Phi, psi and omega in degrees: 000134182289164180276097185299127175093349181299128180087354182259349177056229183299329184297340178278346185249332185234136179273147178298144181092345178287163179260132177233112182060030180086358180248148182283130179265131179216168169246123187239141175301137180301327181289346183269356184252122178262148181297161177273125182296341183262011177300119182284335183287124179247345184250113179239087183306132184299321182299319180293321179294318179296321179296317178294322179298320179297320178294320180295322178299325184279311187239359181083185178270120185268341178236119184294151172286157175247126182229169172229153180264128178234173179298333181270001181122198182272135178240135180289136172255314180214137175118032183293323177299317179295321179295315179297316181293324179297320178294319178296323181286351178088013178288134178271335181226152179228150177284136182221158167249128182264117184248125175294122182202137175280180183300312182293318180294322178298317179298313182297316181298317181296317182291312183292321179302319179286323180295334180283349176273157186265353187257011171290139176282163185303324181288324175294322177297317179299318179296322179293318177302312183296321180296320178295319179295315181291318185288331185239009178062036182271145171277169178299322180294318179294319179296318180300318179296318182292330181266354181071032179240166177283154178298323180297319180296318179295314181299315181297321179293318179299327182294340181298335180292346180275355180292147174303152183303319182293326178287321176300320180295321177296323178294317179298323182278357179082011178282340175230151173265169177299324178297318176300312184298318181295324178294322181296332183298341180284343180289156190281322187235161178295323179300319178296318180297316181295315180298316180293321180298318179295321178296317180301313183293313183295321184261003178054048184285147176283168178296319181297316179297322178299315180297322178296317180294321179296316179298318180295320180295320181289332180271359180077023181260170176273188177296122180305131182253106182302330184293332185269357182278148175280118182305323179295315180294323181296320181292329180289334184257005182304316182296319180291323178296319180294320177296319178300315181298315183294319180291317179299322179296326182284325186247357179051042173225155180298129182228141176224121175262122185240152176280145176230176182303318176235109180080238181188189179215157180243126177250127177240122181262136175221157182242335184239155184300319182296332177291320176296317180298323179294321178296313181299315181298319181294316183286336181259000180294141180257009179299145176254000000 
């Protein structure tokens, strides 16, 4: 006796027309579903799609796609990787849940569904944040509340879109981390960002070393030379350096925590008005 249902996934367990979680379950031709224009994910690695396609051939699709019906046909809300992999696997039809949703709700669902996943790259996340803000007239503070994130985290991610195209590409390719990219944003010109990004990649610099180089560049200093530092002095300032690093990481601007006669002081450097406004907003925010 054959293994009933093998390769059919959900379709072996649920009949078309049944209700699942209040939504109608159907099987729809893959050719009848158009992608969601508000899909934030732009990078679909071929290897990952092929791996998912192999799994679909073996056990079918275990999680239905979510679509909505429009005058122009069916539009995908969630599940583009599954749809792409299903086509590679040769499936003519896929299991779906049909959700009544207007244009704005469809956009929000598509963006939020993707943001809840952990494999969006930082630039895709920034694009999703911006789309939500533009589509619903949200401020950074309102968006942060809706996503359960701090305003600083949202602001820092959005700033990544200001990176030069070549640096963004290095970030997408994994040649730079988000921490590296955020440190580069403190530099004044695109040329400086590109030059520093290339140095980071070639020399395999850590995020901390990158931040040191950025601070030195903004202060008009050369590359910090560990050999010339006094070990005693370096140990005395370790705590302040760590505080500087943590604050700079949060606001993506040059920060220096210095010792004073009583306590210490924090210096934050900015060059443009919008940077000052961002600092003021961050320090005066009452979000918890």
